[in-house]
VMD Tcl script that draws the C-alpha trace (Angstrom):
set ca {
  {34.82 272.71 211.83}
  {34.51 270.28 208.78}
  {33.94 273.23 206.33}
  {36.62 275.31 207.76}
  {38.95 272.43 207.54}
  {38.24 271.96 204.07}
  {39.12 275.45 202.82}
  {42.08 275.13 204.75}
  {43.05 271.87 202.94}
  {42.25 273.40 199.61}
  {44.35 276.05 200.07}
  {47.15 274.08 200.69}
  {47.09 272.31 197.65}
  {46.79 275.53 195.68}
  {49.85 277.32 197.74}
  {51.54 274.14 197.29}
  {51.29 273.93 193.45}
  {52.29 277.60 193.32}
  {55.15 277.18 195.43}
  {55.94 273.87 193.13}
  {55.73 276.06 190.16}
  {58.10 278.83 191.22}
  {60.55 276.71 192.86}
  {60.94 274.37 190.01}
  {61.81 277.15 187.58}
  {63.82 279.20 189.42}
  {66.12 276.40 190.62}
  {66.57 275.19 186.70}
  {66.97 279.26 186.22}
  {70.44 279.22 188.08}
  {73.74 278.83 186.13}
  {75.46 275.08 185.76}
  {73.40 271.93 186.30}
  {74.34 268.64 188.02}
  {76.58 267.66 184.87}
  {78.68 271.03 185.14}
  {78.85 271.18 188.75}
  {81.35 268.68 189.54}
  {79.11 265.77 190.45}
  {80.52 263.44 187.70}
  {83.59 261.80 186.57}
  {85.39 264.61 184.72}
  {86.64 261.66 181.98}
  {83.07 260.96 180.89}
  {82.23 261.81 177.42}
  {79.84 263.72 176.11}
  {78.03 261.27 174.48}
  {77.60 259.23 178.14}
  {76.34 262.98 179.51}
  {73.89 263.22 176.77}
  {72.74 259.88 177.58}
  {72.24 260.50 181.36}
  {70.52 263.42 180.50}
  {67.99 261.51 178.22}
  {67.66 259.10 181.31}
  {66.53 261.58 183.51}
  {64.58 263.38 181.20}
  {66.58 266.89 181.09}
  {66.61 266.82 177.79}
  {63.35 267.86 177.19}
  {61.71 271.31 177.36}
  {61.39 272.75 180.77}
  {57.77 272.98 180.94}
  {57.44 269.15 180.14}
  {59.84 268.24 183.07}
  {57.91 270.30 185.38}
  {54.80 268.25 184.19}
  {56.44 265.26 184.58}
  {57.85 265.78 187.98}
  {54.57 267.12 189.39}
  {52.74 264.22 187.94}
  {55.02 261.79 189.76}
  {54.38 264.13 193.26}
  {51.08 263.55 193.01}
  {51.97 259.94 193.47}
  {54.25 260.62 196.46}
  {57.28 259.83 193.83}
  {59.98 262.28 194.99}
  {62.13 261.19 191.89}
  {65.60 259.90 192.09}
  {68.61 261.66 193.42}
  {71.13 262.34 190.61}
  {74.10 261.99 193.00}
  {73.56 258.81 194.85}
  {71.02 257.13 192.59}
  {68.98 256.23 195.66}
  {65.19 257.79 195.83}
  {64.94 261.16 197.22}
  {62.47 260.22 199.56}
  {64.69 257.14 201.07}
  {67.35 260.01 201.15}
  {65.47 262.27 203.12}
  {63.87 259.59 205.63}
  {67.19 258.36 206.31}
  {68.30 261.68 207.80}
  {64.88 263.39 208.61}
  {64.75 262.19 212.28}
  {67.80 263.44 212.97}
  {67.21 266.85 212.07}
  {63.70 266.79 213.69}
  {65.04 265.55 217.13}
  {67.45 268.72 216.99}
  {64.90 270.87 216.58}
  {62.44 269.53 218.37}
  {64.32 269.69 221.70}
  {65.63 272.56 220.82}
  {62.40 274.34 220.16}
  {60.84 273.03 223.37}
  {63.99 274.11 225.84}
  {63.85 277.86 223.95}
  {59.94 278.49 224.51}
  {60.10 276.93 228.11}
  {62.74 279.34 228.75}
  {61.57 282.31 226.59}
  {58.20 282.01 228.51}
  {59.42 281.62 231.97}
  {62.00 284.28 231.86}
  {59.75 286.80 229.79}
  {56.92 286.55 232.02}
  {59.13 286.74 235.21}
  {61.34 289.56 233.71}
  {58.47 291.68 232.91}
  {56.58 291.32 236.14}
  {60.15 291.68 238.56}
  {60.99 295.11 236.41}
  {63.70 297.19 237.75}
  {67.54 295.58 237.78}
  {66.39 292.05 237.26}
  {64.31 293.20 234.18}
  {67.34 295.17 232.60}
  {69.92 292.12 233.26}
  {67.25 289.81 231.10}
  {66.93 292.31 228.54}
  {70.71 292.38 227.71}
  {71.02 288.84 227.98}
  {68.15 288.53 225.46}
  {70.02 291.01 222.97}
  {72.81 289.14 223.13}
  {71.54 286.15 222.33}
  {69.39 287.52 219.19}
  {72.71 289.51 218.14}
  {75.00 286.21 218.57}
  {75.26 284.59 214.83}
  {74.84 280.81 215.35}
  {78.15 279.88 213.10}
  {80.16 282.13 214.98}
  {79.23 280.98 218.86}
  {79.51 277.34 217.43}
  {82.97 277.80 216.45}
  {83.84 279.42 219.77}
  {82.20 276.55 221.53}
  {84.30 273.70 219.44}
  {87.25 275.64 220.07}
  {86.69 275.74 223.94}
  {84.99 272.83 224.64}
  {86.29 270.57 221.75}
  {89.54 271.38 221.42}
  {91.08 272.99 224.50}
  {88.94 271.20 227.44}
  {87.85 268.21 225.18}
  {84.57 267.96 226.92}
  {82.56 267.31 224.00}
  {82.81 265.69 220.56}
  {82.61 268.35 217.52}
  {81.79 266.10 214.82}
  {79.19 263.68 213.90}
  {76.26 261.89 215.54}
  {77.95 258.84 217.26}
  {81.43 257.99 218.37}
  {83.93 255.93 215.97}
  {83.58 253.22 218.17}
  {79.35 252.55 217.93}
  {77.50 252.08 221.17}
  {74.79 249.12 221.27}
  {71.24 249.69 222.85}
  {70.38 252.59 225.19}
  {74.01 253.74 225.43}
  {73.78 254.68 221.70}
  {71.27 256.96 222.64}
  {73.41 258.58 225.51}
  {76.08 258.85 222.95}
  {73.98 260.67 220.50}
  {72.86 263.08 223.09}
  {76.41 263.75 223.87}
  {77.32 264.64 220.58}
  {74.25 266.88 220.50}
  {74.85 269.11 223.33}
  {77.03 271.63 221.24}
  {74.62 271.77 218.19}
  {71.40 272.23 220.52}
  {72.86 274.70 222.84}
  {73.85 276.87 219.92}
  {70.27 276.71 218.46}
  {68.83 277.34 221.77}
  {70.90 280.37 222.63}
  {70.65 282.06 219.40}
  {66.52 281.46 219.37}
  {66.39 282.29 222.76}
  {66.42 286.40 222.86}
  {63.92 287.34 220.03}
  {60.83 284.94 221.62}
  {61.78 286.33 225.20}
  {61.69 289.80 224.29}
  {58.41 288.82 222.51}
  {56.78 287.54 225.32}
  {58.03 290.11 227.67}
  {56.24 292.52 225.95}
  {53.24 291.04 225.43}
  {53.43 290.12 229.40}
  {53.76 294.16 229.60}
  {50.64 294.84 227.78}
  {48.63 292.28 229.60}
  {49.69 293.50 232.77}
  {48.26 296.95 231.81}
  {44.71 295.17 231.43}
  {41.79 296.00 233.69}
  {41.35 292.38 234.95}
  {44.83 292.22 236.29}
  {44.25 295.42 238.31}
  {41.17 294.10 239.85}
  {43.22 290.54 240.27}
  {45.65 292.30 242.28}
  {42.92 294.55 244.23}
  {41.52 291.10 245.19}
  {44.93 290.00 247.01}
  {45.71 287.27 244.23}
  {49.74 286.71 244.60}
  {52.07 286.85 241.77}
  {52.10 282.90 241.06}
  {47.98 282.61 240.41}
  {48.26 285.77 238.46}
  {50.70 284.04 236.19}
  {48.71 280.74 236.19}
  {45.36 282.24 235.77}
  {45.62 285.49 233.96}
  {48.94 285.70 232.11}
  {49.61 282.15 230.76}
  {46.14 281.88 229.91}
  {46.20 285.13 227.83}
  {49.61 284.38 226.25}
  {48.32 281.22 224.79}
  {46.87 282.19 221.81}
  {50.14 284.07 220.93}
  {52.40 280.97 221.46}
  {50.52 278.92 219.52}
  {50.83 280.96 216.35}
  {54.76 280.93 217.13}
  {54.65 277.36 217.18}
  {52.86 276.90 214.02}
  {55.16 279.59 212.13}
  {58.12 277.31 213.80}
  {57.68 274.45 212.18}
  {59.56 274.96 208.85}
  {62.31 276.23 211.02}
  {62.58 272.16 211.84}
  {64.08 271.56 208.65}
  {65.33 275.06 207.29}
  {67.23 276.11 210.71}
  {70.18 273.52 210.71}
  {71.80 273.80 207.40}
  {74.61 276.01 208.68}
  {75.12 273.99 212.29}
  {75.02 270.64 210.73}
  {77.76 271.45 208.11}
  {79.55 272.91 210.82}
  {78.96 269.81 213.08}
  {78.94 267.29 210.34}
  {75.54 265.87 211.54}
  {74.24 263.84 208.88}
  {70.92 265.60 208.51}
  {68.69 267.37 206.39}
  {70.45 270.57 206.76}
  {73.85 269.21 205.46}
  {71.65 266.99 202.59}
  {70.50 270.44 201.45}
  {73.55 272.04 201.23}
  {75.61 269.02 199.25}
  {72.17 268.68 197.07}
  {72.31 272.82 196.21}
  {76.11 272.58 195.66}
  {76.11 269.58 193.20}
  {72.43 270.87 191.49}
  {70.70 267.85 192.66}
  {67.39 269.02 191.33}
  {65.32 266.00 192.75}
  {66.83 266.35 196.17}
  {66.39 270.29 196.31}
  {62.62 270.05 195.29}
  {61.55 267.28 197.63}
  {63.24 269.42 201.11}
  {61.46 272.64 199.44}
  {58.31 270.96 199.05}
  {58.27 269.24 202.70}
  {59.35 272.68 203.73}
  {56.57 274.39 202.20}
  {54.07 271.43 203.55}
  {55.22 271.97 206.91}
  {54.68 275.82 206.81}
  {51.49 275.61 205.63}
  {50.36 272.34 208.07}
  {51.90 274.66 210.98}
  {49.50 277.62 209.99}
  {46.65 275.29 209.51}
  {47.30 273.89 212.91}
  {47.69 277.01 214.43}
  {44.07 278.20 213.09}
  {42.69 275.22 214.44}
  {44.00 275.34 217.91}
  {43.05 278.90 217.99}
  {39.49 278.38 216.97}
  {39.43 275.85 219.50}
  {40.30 278.01 222.34}
  {38.42 280.90 221.18}
  {35.54 279.55 219.43}
  {34.44 283.24 218.55}
  {36.93 284.02 216.26}
  {36.60 284.64 212.55}
  {35.86 281.51 210.85}
  {36.22 282.31 207.33}
}
mol new
graphics top color blue
foreach p $ca { graphics top sphere $p radius 0.5 }
foreach p [lrange $ca 0 end-1] q [lrange $ca 1 end] { graphics top cylinder $p $q radius 0.2 }
display resetview
């Protein structure tokens, strides 16, 4: 197990190096820069701008900038934000928990619903199965930004049931009431994520369940007189577990990248909104910091999934 883990960590290091190299040069190849994207006072003189470029090291050749940034990254220094002047790691830490909370809650609900309904739909068949498939297809085809705007119009403006912007009320609550207030503000964003993410996973779980139901051991289980509840618990869910673990591992990077549009629409001060603002202003350190964290989560998810699958089935290929 230690040898496998060592190989995985080496793989992560090499991939992060390649990703950082490609991302750094691709971002800097984009037209304009922070100094021409409206991020500075328009009255600043060319001399002042040249001085700022020298301070941030942007007057050096691009390969030198990359090596300097990579050396700082080795010491967990993501640099300083051009826009705010704060450390990138501080900017990320102040917003990371918001995005993680939204997406972890949403992902938990999505997986619970998709697994339960997907298995139920496959085992039930008939009109119930057709209705579940139509609902899943509606979820799969619904754009998240469109659904968000519809919910804002209906439940925010017309009915006034839910707030439509921010994470807290104008008069901040104290103690446990503050967390209830945050949960109240997150109802619509979480509903949008759950509804638009549920369909594809449910159809996938349904398809896997149909394949499992065709297996010989299911036939023998039914021949022994086992009821559907027992078959689901000991045969279907157990055989779905490797696929679920794999999907969970691949879902980790979505914890950061999946909130860009929704955080912009609902004005939630999270990682998605931070990335959007950094991209508009060409705030290179912030963009690179978020990309590296996203890449690390992707690779970490793959490693965790592989190790869990190896634990579930020790006879898997250990190479």
